[in-house]
N, C-alpha and C positions, 0 to 999 in steps of 0.2 A: 618742792625744792626750789631754791632761789634761782633767779634768772641768770645771774653770773656767779662764778665760783672762783674764789682766790685760794690758791694753795701756798701755804707758808712753811710747809715741811720740806724734807729733803727727798731726792730721787735715789732709788736703789736700782742700779743696773745689774741684772743677773747675768754676769759675764761668764764666758767659758774659762776665763783665767782666774784661778782662786786668789791670786795676789791682788788683783783689782778688786775683788769682792772684799778682801780683808782690809784694804786701804779705805774703802767706804765705811766699813764698820768701825774703823779707828777714828773716823771723823772727817776724812777727806772727801770733798765733793769732786766728782769727775764729770767730764762732758760726755756726750754720746760718742764722739770720736775716740776719746781716751778709753772708753769702756771696751772697745774692740768688739770681737765677735760675741753676740749674745747667744745664750743657750736656747736652742730649739727644744720642743717636746718636754717642757717642764711639766711633770705629772703631778696629779694631786697626792700620790704617794710621797712625793718629795716635799710638797708644800706642807702637808700634815701626815706623816707616817702613821700607820695604824697604832703604833705604840703610844702616840700622844692623844689619840682620839678617845679619851676617857671622860670627857665631859661634853656638854652640849650648850654651853653658855660663854660668856665673855672671857672666862679663864683660858680659853684657847688662844687668846692674845699672846701668851708666853712663847708660842711654838712655830709661827709661820717660817717655813723654809729650813727647818732643822734637818731635813732630809735632802736638801738641794745639793746636787753634786756639780762641782766645777773641777774639771780634770778628774783626778782620783780622790779629791778631798770633799768634805762636807764642812764648809767654812763658817756657816751661820749657826749660832747656838741659841739657846733659850734666852728670851728677853731682848735679843740683839736688835730686832726691828723696832720695838717700842723705845728702847734706850737710845737708838740712833736718830729718833725723831723723823723717821721716813714716812712719807705720805703717798708716794708714787712709786710703783714698781714697773720696771721696764724689761721686756724679754723678747724673745724671738718668735718663731712659728709654733703653732698648735699648743698655745699655752693652756694648761689646765686639762691635759688629756688624761684618760684613765677613768678612775672611779668617779661616780656622781656625787661623792661626799660633799655636802655643804659645809662641813667642818673647815674646808680649806679657805673659802672666801670669808667665812665667819672669823677664822683665826686672823686673816689679813686685816679685816675691818677692825677687829678688837685690838689689834696692835697699832692702829692708826692709819692704815692704808686706805686712801680714799679714791685712788685712781690706778687702774692697770693699763699700761700701754704695751701692746704687743703686735707682732706682724699678723697673727691670726689667733683665734680662740677656738677651743672645743665648744660644742654647742651647749652641753649641760652646764659647764663651768660658767660660761658667759650669762646663761639664763639665771643661774644661782646668784651671780653678782647683781644682776638687775633686781632680783627678788629681795635682796637684803640691803641694797642701797650703795653698792660700790659702782663707780663709773668705769667704763671701759672704752677704749678707742684703739683703732689701728693707725691713726694719723700721728706720726711721729713729729709732725710740725708743731704740735701743742707744747712740746718739751721746751723749745726755745722761747716761746711766749711765756710760759710759766716761769722760766728762769729769769726773764726780763721783768717779772713782777706783774704781768698782765692778769687782770681778772678775765676768766674764760667764760663766754656765754654758754649756758646749759645746752643751747642748740648744737654746739660743737660735738656733744656726746650723743646727740640724737640722730646724727646723719647716718643714712643707710639702715636705720632701724624702722621696723613697721610701726604703724600708727598706734596699735594697742600697747606695744612695748614702750613707745614714747610716753604714753599716758602713765604706765607703771613706773618708769624712771622718774618722771615729773612728780609722781605721788610719793616718792621715797621708798618704794618697794611694793611687792605684790599684796601683802596683807593690808597695808594702808589703803591701797586701791580697792581691794575686795570688800572692805567693810561698808563702802558706799555704792557698790555696784548692785545691779539687779540680777538675781539668781533664780529664774523661774524653775519650778520643780520639773526635773527631767521626766519625760513620759517614756516608759519602756517600749522599745521597738518603734518609736515614732520617727519618721523620716525627717531629716533637716530640710531647709529651704532649697538646697541644691541637689537633693537626692534624685530629681528627675531631669537634671541638666543634660543637654543633648551632646555637647562635645565629648569625644572619646576621652576616657579617663583611666588612670592607673587604679589598681585595686586599693591602694592606700587612700587615694583621693576619694574613691567611692565610700570607703569606711568613714572617713572624716565628714563627708557631705551628709551622711545619715545621722551624724551626732552633733552638728554644729549648734551652738547656742542660738535659740530662736531669733534673736535680734541681729544675727550676723547677716550682712549683705552678701552679695556675690563675691567670691574670693578669688584671688590670684596667688600664684606661687610667691612665697615670701611674706604673705600677709599673716599677721598675728591673729589667732582666733582662740576661742574656748570651745572645747568639745566635751560632750558627756562621756563619762568613763564607766565601763562595765565592772572592772576590778581595780582596786587600789590596795597596794601592799607596802608594808615596811618590814624592816628587819631590826634585830636587837641593837645594832650600832646607832640606829637613827629613830626608832620608835619614841624614845624619851625626848629627843630634840623636836620631833614633829609635834608631840603633845604639848611641849613647852611653848612652842611658837603659836600653836592653835589657841591655847588657853590665854596667852598674852594678848592675842588679837580679838578673840571671841568670847572670852570669859570661861568660868568654870561652873558647872559642867557645860561643855559645848554640845550643841544640838547636831549630832552626826547625821549625814544623809545616808540612808540605806546601809546601816552598819553590818548587815549580813553579807555585804559585798566588799567589806574591808577585812584584810587578813594581816595578822602580825606573825611573823616568822622568827623564831629563836634559832639561829643557825650560825651566825658569824663568830660568836663568842663562846660557843658551847665546849670547845676544846682548849680554852685558854689555860686551864690548869696543866696542860701538857706543852705549852708554848715556852720555849727557852727564854725569850726576852721578857715575857710577861711575868714569869716566875723569878728570874734572876734580878730583874730591875724592880721588883716589888710592885708590879702594876695590877695585880689581881684585885685589890680594893677598888681601883677605878673601873675595872670590868664589872665588879659587883654593882657599882653605881649605875652603869648603863643598863645592866640587867634588871635592876629594880625599877628604873624608868620604864622599861619595856613591859615588865609584869604589872606595874601599877596601871598602865593604860589598858592592858587586857582585862584586868580584874574590875576596872571601872566602867568599861563600855561593852556592849553586847556584840563584840566583833568575833570573827573566826580566828583561831590561833592554832599554830603548830609549835610545839615546844620541845623540851628535852625528851629523851627517850623515857618512856613510862617504866621501863625495866630498871632504871637507876644507872644504866651504863652511860659512859661518856659519848655524847653525840646527840643528834636531833632526828626528828622525822625525816628531814631532808633539806636540801638547799632550796631556797625560795624559788629561784628561776625554774629548777627542775620540777618542783611540785606544782608550780603554776601550769606547766604543760601536762603533767601526769594527772592532775585533779580538777582543774578549774577552767582554764582558757578555752574558748571555742572560736572557730573561724568567724571572721567578720566582727569580732568584738574589739574593744579598746581596753588595754591592760597597762597600768603604770606602776612603778615600784621604785623604792629608794636604792636602786642599784643600776649601774650602767649596763649590766648584762640582762636586764629585763627583756631585750629583744629575743631572747631564747625562745619564748613562746610564739614568735613570728613564724616558726616552722609549721604551726598549724593554720597559717593564713589569717592570723589576727594582727592588729596594729598594737604592738607592745613596745614601750620605750621607758628609759630611766628618767627620773625626775628628782630634784632636790627636795630637802626636808620642807621648805616653805611651800613648794608646789603641792606636796603630799598633804600637808596640813590644811591648806586651802581646799583641796579636793575632798577631804574628809567631811567638810562642812557644806560645801557647795555642790559636790557631785561633778564638778568640771575641772579640767586642767588646761593650762595655757600651752600652746605650741604654735609653730609657724606651719603654714601650708607648704610642705616640702616638695622639692623636685626629686625625681627618681633617677637613679643610676641602674640600668638593667645589666645584669651579669648573665650572659648566655653561655652555658657550658654544654658543649655538644660532644657526642662520642661516648666512649667507654673508659672509665678509669682503670688503669692497670691494677692487677691484684696487689693489695698492700698499700695502695695510694688512697688516702682518706679525705674526708671533708677538711680535716685539720691541715693537710697538705695544700688543699685548694686555697684556704685562707692565708696561709703563710706565703703562698705564691702571690696572692693579691696584695698583701702588705708590702711586698718589696718592689712593686711597680712604682715608677716615678710619680704618677698621677696621685697615688694614694700617699706616698711619702711627702709630697708637697703640701698635702692637706686639701687637695681639690675636691675631695669627697665629703668634707666636713658638713654635717647637717643634712646629707642626702639619704633618701631611702635606698637600700640595696635590695633590688628585686631580683631574686635568683630564679633562673629558668633554663630550659634546655633539657636534652635527652638525659644527660648525666645527672642532673638534679631530679628529674622525674624518677630515675632509677634508685635514688637514695631512699633509705628509711627515714622516718620522722626524726630518729635520734641523730642521724648524720646531718639532716637539714638543720637541726637545732644547733649543731656546731657552726654552720654557716651564719645563722642569724645571731647567735650568741656573740660571735667575735666581731660583729659590726661595731661594737664598742671600741675595739682596737683600730678598726678601719676608719673611725672617726664619723661614722654615719649617724643619722637620726634613729633608724631602725633597719631591721632586715625582715624580709617576708618571702614566703613561698606560697603560691596560689594553692588552695586546698584541692585535693583530688582523691582518687580511690584509696590511695595509701593513707591519707588523712582519715578517711572514713573508717578504714580498717583499724587504725591505731586507736581511734576513739571507741570503737566497739570492743577491741580486744583488751585494751588497757583500762578502760573506764566503764565499759558496759553502756556506752551512749550510742543510741541510734541517731546518726546525724546525716542529714541530706544536704549536699552542697547545692546552694541556690545558684541560678544562672548568672546572677550579677557578680559572683565571687571570683572574678578574674579581671585582669586588665583588658581594656577594649583594644581591638585592632585600631591602630592609628593613634594610640595614647602618646602624649608627649614625654620624651625622656631627655634628661640633661645630657646623657651620653649612653653609649652601649659598649661594654667590654665583652669581647668574644674570646672564649678560651677553648682550645682543642683538648679535651680531657685526656686523650691518648698521649699528649706531649708532657703531661705532668709526671713528676717523680717525687719520691719522698723528700720532704723539706725539713730544714732546721731554721731556727732564728737564733743568731748569736746573742750572747748576754747584753742586757741593757735596754733593749726595745724590741717589741714583736716585729717591727719593720726591718730588722737586721737579717733579712732572709738570705739563705744560701741552700742550694741544692745539697742533699746529703752526700751524693756522689762527688761533689766538688770540695768536700772537706779536705784541706791540704795535708793535715798531719793528725795522728791519733790524739783524741782527747780523752783522758782518763777521767772517770766520774767517781764521786763519793756517794751520791744520792740519786736514786731514780724515783720519780713520783708520778703516779697516775691517779687522777681523780679530779675534783672540783666540778662545778656546774657544767663545764665544757667537756670533761673527759671522765665523768663518773656515771655514764648512762649504760644501758644494757649492751648496746652495740660496742661501746668502748671496752667493757668487761669481756665480751666475746673475743675481741682482739687480744687483750692481755692473756686470756686463757689459751688462745690458739698458740701463741709464742711459747708460753710457759709449759704447756702440756707437751709440746714438741721438745722443749728443753729437758724436761724430766725424762721423757722417753729416750733421750740421748745422753743421759747421765749428767746433765747440767743443773746447777742450782744458781741462785743469785751469787755473783762473784764475791769472794771472801772479803774484799775491802770495801764492798758496796752495800747499801741498804735499798730495798725496794718497798716503798709504801704504796698501797692501793686503797683508795678511799671511795666508798660508795656515795653516789650523789643523793640517793634516797634509800629508805629501808625497803621500798619495793624492789630496788635493784639488788639489794642484798638477798632478799627472798628469792629472786630470780636466780642469783648465783648459787644459792643453796640447793634449789630445785634441780639445777642443771649439773650439780656435782663439781662445781668449780672450786669450792672451798678446800676440798682435799687436795686438789692440784696446787693451789696457792700455798698451802702448808708444806707440801712436799718440795716446793721450789724455794722456800725460805722467805716468803713474803710476810711483811707486817701489814695486817689489815686494819683499816681505820674506819670507824663509824661515820655516818654523814655529818657534815659541817663544812664550813669554808676552810678551816684548818690552815695548812701551810701556804695555800694559795693567797690567803689574807694575812700571812706571817703570824698566824695565831693557832698553831697546833702541830702535831707530829709531822715530820718530814721537812722541817726548816733546816737550813744550814746554820751553823753556830759560829763559823769563822770565815773570814774573807777568803781563805785559801781553798775552801771546799767548792766543788763543782757539782751542780745538779742538772740532770736532764729531766724535763717536766712536760706533762701533757696539758698543763693549765693554759690560760689564755694570755697572760702578760708576764713580762720578766723585767719590769722597771727596776732600777736600783733599789735594793732593800726590800723588794716585794716579798720575797720568801726567805729572808735572812740576809746576812752580810755577804754570802758567797755569790758566785756567778751562776746564772740560770740560763740554760739553753732550752728552747722550746721544740717539741717534736710531737709526732702522732703517738697514739697508744702502742702501735706495733714497734716503733723505734725505741720508745721508752722501755718496753719489756725486753726487747733484744739487747739494748745497751746494759740493762741490769745484769743479764746473764754473762755478758762479755766483760763488764767492768770498764768499758770504753763506749764512746758513741759509735753505734754501728746499726745498719739496717738489718732487718730480719733475713732478707735474701742473702746478704754478704755473710751473715753469721751462719746460716744454714749451709751455704756453699763451703765455708771454711771447715765446718765440722765434717761435712761429706768428704772433703779432701783428706782429712785426717783418718777417714775410715770408721768413724764412730757411728 
């Protein structure tokens, strides 16, 4: 990349005021002061909603920001960014939060955006920008210099970035850098140069030290490194994009490193034929395009694959994150995938994190992935959770803390510990680690213990021995420690719009009627989650209750193993008696691509999924809650906790 960069295009301020956004689209240039308050928490769901992610090349340039909300409006339409001649986007805090989809920065770049200026960035989004050649900065001082016509030195966009990232930015992106880098063949189980370092370290630091690129010198927090990866996976939204990027950089066919450790999951799009927007807007041919790209890769290379149900029914073997924990990941390993909820498998004591399509494409060929040596935030939860209080309530509590809402935890490891965590099942621990994506962290992890060993034996038939090194050392350095009294926690909700809009269920000021209740997704489609749904619904059936007349309850299995478990336990009969609509595995309504979506802005959903960004599960409003609260609310037709519902029924003498 050149030593100085001149920007001759316009600036687009993503203001909270839709009128200011429309003025810019009409051709008026505004100053930073005139732009007013900038939108915080602009998610990748808003930059590129799932309904536009039907290609994996420059055609995405039609769509950036078509889901962006200013006030209650979505003022930016197709082609507006390109037609407006914008080169610079300016926004507030935590820009690019949510999904790891590289479609978002690719859409921005393809529409002409060369620079993003924001108060802070989500880790995966910024790394995706680095990888494809979009510059980013948190220094708003460059705006005035650009408006004055100054050519900006490239060094301005390297400030605060680690040495490796600086090299990648200067190279114009990861794959341009990778083609000329040295990639020694990884040696299975070989310790890295720092594996025997004496200072006390966290579990994640130990895992990384054992897998560092052999040429890596001693590392410190914040250093960019390449680490050897045990498992690499993609799903059907991004397999075609990963393959396209890989072939463009390395030729066809590419020489994959250890293809037996590459997994392709068909899970995000398998229910598209039942998705209201995909059917009504004629988007199914685009879905078929993505599916073809996925299947072409699977048929061309000797990788592992999980596809659609062999029985011909709608659905998949399972959701990628859940299957990684059920079938593949082991304590101490490194797992990467094309989804922000890859940390799900951290419940087993492995380092699992989401990566963009370019990172995955590079890892397929090299066996390595780039990341920073992260700092760790320790979450100590001591005591005993009250009956009906779940890991989901713990996360919703964390999400409403000021330190999290400010973005102070961006890029950190969430290390969960304490007696309440040790008492949790692996399924519940997976909720904690899965939703690190919403907390803004790099990953989540729980040190393996006897429950991990039992899970691996019972679920997978694996005899695993936890090695002495598989825990954080006494005296390990932490960025901070958050201590939570488990007994003080109560059932939680998140108000519509953002998972951080937390409120205690008991503090809900007035009744909220619901149209849809949804239980499922990678976060809430596990065995323990279905135990909770069944507990509430079996009680309801016994007391003459069914799903409320004006409401629909969708329960979606995370994997077919979970469905088999429910069948074995006799849950399916209870669900039928309660009036539940059962949905086979797939990302479905959680990704706005299957049964359970809202179809109008007036509809209200209560959901056990992990995020409720605007448009995430349809045009209606989405409240987040635990499986217990979702099931109880479905019976009542309004948002209510199980304790309150059972008490009211008892008072009625039923």
